[in-house]
C-alpha positions as CSV (number, residue, x, y, z in Angstrom):
1,M,0.0,0.0,0.0
2,S,1.2,3.5,-0.6
3,D,1.4,6.3,2.0
4,T,-1.3,8.3,0.2
5,V,-3.8,9.8,2.5
6,F,-7.4,9.9,1.2
7,R,-9.2,13.0,2.3
8,S,-12.9,13.5,2.5
9,G,-14.0,16.0,0.0
10,A,-10.8,15.9,-2.1
11,E,-11.0,16.4,-5.8
12,H,-11.2,13.2,-7.8
13,S,-11.7,12.1,-11.4
14,Y,-13.5,8.8,-10.8
15,P,-16.1,7.4,-10.9
16,L,-17.3,8.9,-14.2
17,P,-20.9,9.7,-14.8
18,H,-22.6,6.7,-16.3
19,A,-24.0,7.8,-19.7
20,G,-24.6,4.5,-21.4
21,P,-22.2,2.4,-23.4
22,D,-18.5,3.6,-23.6
23,A,-16.6,2.6,-26.6
24,R,-13.3,2.7,-24.6
25,F,-14.5,-0.1,-22.2
26,T,-13.6,-3.1,-24.4
27,E,-12.4,-6.7,-24.0
28,S,-9.0,-5.3,-24.9
29,L,-9.0,-3.0,-21.9
30,V,-9.8,-5.9,-19.6
31,T,-7.0,-8.0,-21.3
32,S,-4.6,-5.1,-20.8
33,V,-5.4,-4.6,-17.2
34,A,-5.1,-8.4,-16.6
35,A,-1.6,-8.3,-18.3
36,V,-0.5,-5.5,-16.0
37,L,-1.6,-7.5,-13.0
38,V,0.4,-10.6,-14.2
39,G,3.4,-8.3,-14.8
40,Y,3.2,-7.4,-11.1
41,G,3.2,-11.0,-10.1
42,Y,-0.5,-11.7,-9.7
43,P,-1.9,-15.0,-11.1
44,R,-3.2,-15.1,-14.7
45,L,-6.9,-14.8,-15.2
46,D,-7.5,-18.2,-16.8
47,A,-11.1,-18.7,-15.7
48,S,-13.9,-16.9,-17.4
49,A,-15.4,-16.1,-14.0
50,D,-12.1,-14.3,-13.0
51,R,-12.3,-12.2,-16.2
52,A,-15.9,-11.4,-15.5
53,A,-15.0,-10.3,-12.0
54,L,-12.2,-8.1,-13.3
55,E,-14.6,-6.5,-15.8
56,S,-17.1,-5.8,-13.0
57,A,-14.5,-4.4,-10.7
58,L,-13.2,-2.0,-13.5
59,A,-16.8,-0.9,-14.3
60,A,-17.5,-0.3,-10.6
61,F,-14.3,1.9,-10.3
62,L,-14.8,3.8,-13.6
63,Y,-18.6,4.6,-13.6
64,N,-21.2,5.8,-11.2
65,P,-24.1,3.3,-11.0
66,M,-27.1,4.1,-13.0
67,E,-29.8,5.9,-11.1
68,S,-32.8,3.8,-10.4
69,H,-36.0,5.6,-11.4
70,A,-38.6,3.6,-9.5
C-alpha cells in the first residue's frame, strides 16, 4: 500500500458519470489490465469467472451506478 492519504471532499476524477455504453470499455481494456496484474506477479486470469469479476471491478471503479427511477 502507498502512503497516500485519502481526504474527505478531495477532488477526484473517478467514478465517471454513467451515460450508457462507452466505446473505450472493451475486452482489450480488460485484457490489458489483466496483463498488467500478471506483470506485477498476480496470477493469470485463466477462468472466465475471473475475467468477468475483473470487468465488473473495473466498471465499478470507472462509472457511477445508473440511477434507479422507480
